[in-house]
C-alpha positions in Angstrom: -33.3 70.7 60.5 -31.0 71.9 63.2 -27.4 70.6 63.4 -27.2 67.5 65.6 -25.3 67.8 68.9 -21.9 66.2 68.8 -19.5 68.5 66.9 -17.6 70.5 69.5 -16.6 73.7 67.7 -14.3 74.8 70.5 -12.3 71.6 70.5 -8.8 71.3 69.0 -9.8 67.9 67.5 -10.5 68.4 63.8 -14.1 68.4 62.7 -13.6 65.5 60.3 -12.1 63.4 63.1 -15.1 64.2 65.4 -17.5 63.3 62.6 -15.8 60.0 62.1 -16.5 59.1 65.8 -20.1 60.3 65.5 -20.8 58.2 62.4 -19.3 55.1 64.1 -21.4 55.7 67.2 -24.5 56.2 65.0 -23.9 52.9 63.2 -23.7 51.1 66.6 -26.7 52.9 68.1 -28.9 52.2 65.1 -27.8 48.6 65.0 -26.8 48.9 61.3 -25.6 45.7 59.6 -23.0 45.2 56.8 -24.5 46.5 53.6 -26.9 49.0 55.2 -26.8 52.4 53.6 -25.6 55.5 55.5 -27.1 59.0 55.1 -25.8 60.8 52.0 -23.2 63.5 52.1 -25.8 66.3 52.0 -27.8 64.8 54.8 -24.6 64.5 57.0 -23.7 68.1 56.2 -27.2 69.2 57.3 -27.4 67.0 60.3 -24.0 67.9 61.8 -23.7 71.4 60.5 -20.4 70.8 58.7 -19.1 71.4 55.1 -19.1 68.8 52.4 -15.3 68.8 52.6 -15.4 67.7 56.3 -17.9 64.9 55.4 -15.7 63.7 52.6 -12.6 63.6 54.8 -14.5 61.7 57.5 -15.9 59.1 55.1 -12.6 58.7 53.3 -11.0 58.0 56.7 -13.6 55.5 57.7 -13.2 53.8 54.3 -9.4 53.5 54.8 -10.1 51.9 58.2 -12.5 49.4 56.7 -15.6 50.7 58.5 -17.5 51.7 55.4 -17.6 51.1 51.7 -18.3 53.9 49.2 -19.7 53.1 45.8 -19.8 55.7 43.1 -23.3 56.6 42.2 -24.9 54.5 44.9 -23.7 55.9 48.3 -21.9 54.8 51.4 -22.6 51.5 53.1 -21.5 49.7 56.4 -18.6 47.5 55.5 -18.6 43.7 55.9 -16.1 42.6 58.5 -13.2 40.6 57.1 -13.0 37.0 58.0 -10.2 36.1 60.4 -7.9 33.1 60.8 -6.0 32.2 64.0 -2.6 33.8 63.8 0.2 33.1 66.2 0.1 31.5 69.6 2.8 32.8 71.9 2.3 36.1 73.9 6.0 36.9 73.6 7.6 40.1 72.3 5.0 39.9 69.5 6.0 40.3 65.9 6.4 44.1 66.3 8.9 43.5 69.1 11.0 40.6 68.0 11.7 39.9 64.3 13.0 36.3 64.3 15.0 35.0 61.4 15.7 38.4 59.9 19.3 39.3 59.2 20.8 42.7 59.8 20.8 45.3 62.4 17.4 46.1 63.8 16.6 49.5 65.3 13.5 51.2 66.6 13.0 55.0 66.6 10.2 56.7 68.6 8.2 59.1 66.4 5.5 59.9 69.0 4.8 59.2 72.7 1.8 61.1 74.1 -1.6 61.0 75.8 -4.5 61.4 73.4 -8.3 61.1 73.7 -9.7 57.7 72.8 -11.9 57.6 69.7 -14.9 55.3 69.5 -13.0 52.3 68.1 -10.2 52.6 70.6 -12.6 53.2 73.5 -14.5 50.1 72.6 -11.4 47.8 72.3 -9.8 49.1 75.5 -13.1 49.4 77.4 -12.6 53.0 78.4 -15.0 55.9 78.1 -15.1 57.8 74.8 -12.6 60.6 75.0 -10.7 59.2 78.0 -7.0 59.8 78.0 -4.9 56.9 76.7 -1.2 56.6 75.9 -0.3 56.2 72.2 3.2 55.2 71.0 4.2 55.5 67.3 7.5 53.9 66.4 9.4 53.1 63.2 11.3 49.8 62.9 14.3 49.7 60.6 16.6 47.0 59.4 20.1 48.1 58.4 18.8 51.7 58.5 16.0 51.0 56.0 12.4 51.6 57.2 10.5 48.3 57.5 7.5 48.8 59.7 5.5 51.6 61.3 3.8 50.6 64.6 1.1 52.3 66.7 0.5 51.0 70.2 -2.4 52.3 72.3 -2.7 51.5 76.0 -5.2 52.5 78.8 -3.7 55.1 81.0 -3.2 52.8 84.0 -0.8 50.8 81.9 0.6 53.5 79.5 1.5 55.9 82.3 4.6 53.7 83.0 5.9 54.4 79.5 5.7 58.2 79.6 9.0 58.7 81.3 10.9 55.9 79.5 13.2 55.8 76.5 11.4 53.5 74.1 14.0 53.3 71.4 15.2 49.8 70.7 13.3 48.2 73.5 10.5 45.6 73.8 7.4 47.3 75.3 6.1 44.0 76.5 9.5 43.2 78.2 9.8 46.6 79.8 6.2 46.6 81.2 6.5 43.0 82.5 10.0 43.2 84.0 10.0 46.7 85.4 6.4 47.3 86.2 4.9 43.8 86.7 2.3 44.2 84.0 1.4 40.6 82.9 0.1 39.9 79.4 -1.8 36.6 79.2 -3.9 36.3 76.1 -4.5 38.2 72.8 -6.4 38.3 69.5 -4.5 38.8 66.3 -5.4 39.4 62.7 -3.4 40.1 59.6 -4.6 41.8 56.4 -3.3 43.5 53.3 -3.8 47.3 52.9 -2.5 50.1 50.7 -0.2 52.6 52.2 -1.6 56.0 53.0 0.5 59.1 52.1 1.6 59.5 55.7 2.6 55.8 56.0 4.3 55.9 52.6 6.4 58.9 53.7 7.4 57.3 56.9 8.3 53.9 55.2 10.0 55.4 52.2 7.6 53.8 49.7 5.0 55.1 47.2 1.4 55.8 48.4 -0.8 52.8 47.6 2.0 50.3 47.9 1.1 47.0 49.6 1.4 46.7 53.4 0.9 43.8 55.7 -1.1 45.0 58.6 -0.8 43.1 61.9 -3.4 44.0 64.6 -3.4 42.7 68.2 -5.6 43.3 71.2 -3.8 42.0 74.4 -5.4 41.1 77.7 -4.3 40.2 81.3 -5.4 37.0 82.9 -8.7 38.5 84.0 -9.5 39.5 80.4 -8.8 43.2 81.0 -7.5 44.9 77.8 -4.0 46.1 78.2 -2.9 47.0 74.7 -4.2 47.7 71.2 -1.6 47.4 68.5 -1.3 47.9 64.8 1.9 47.2 62.8 2.1 48.4 59.2 4.8 46.3 57.5 6.2 46.9 54.0 4.9 44.2 51.8 8.2 44.0 49.8 10.2 43.3 52.9 7.9 41.2 55.1 6.8 37.6 55.5 5.0 36.1 58.5 5.5 32.5 59.4 3.1 30.5 61.6 3.5 27.0 63.0 0.3 24.9 62.6 -0.8 21.6 64.1 -3.4 19.1 63.0 -6.3 18.8 65.4 -8.2 15.5 65.5 -11.7 15.9 64.3 -13.0 14.1 67.4 -11.2 16.5 69.7 
């Protein structure tokens, strides 16, 4: 069997990262459902012409992201999507921008601000072509100098371009985009889940790998339903608590 087209051997993007995107695209193209088995490691090696190490790195990455489940002795399966509850209502500052009720001095340090190619998941959420340039911002929030949350914000280029020349330390991205550039955020979808810290996250947050994180994810839209922002905030479980106001809804409403 000849290697399948897809791995660009001249690209600076690591093979395992390219393979992750190809596997996600293949799951969607084949209409696979949660619980469906994926090809084995050897089949993936042969199909894409890569080493077993590359395959393992790709599958481990997809497992960390919740896209697949690996079972020893059985194989790799499409993961079941986690159920979601409504979380939060106001499109203000967001939890990654304003930490209400928390004492102490809050600071935000920019770790990375750059244009990167959109992978399959980002492209789908932001509705841009696979590989299209997007703007990605990684910041570290601290309270009294202690790392508290690592945030990653991804924006389509027509929005993110405004941030490339800005100092994003200790500012609200929402506030900056709305006040200075007239970008209007109208609606959003939020989820929150527990996840273990990867080695990179643990190093940034000053915790041990595998420690509990509360992960807040948001996809924000303008009033026409156009995606403006994809956000993930990785909050230390030992320092974080989210509070939500709830209201009873009449069963006849």
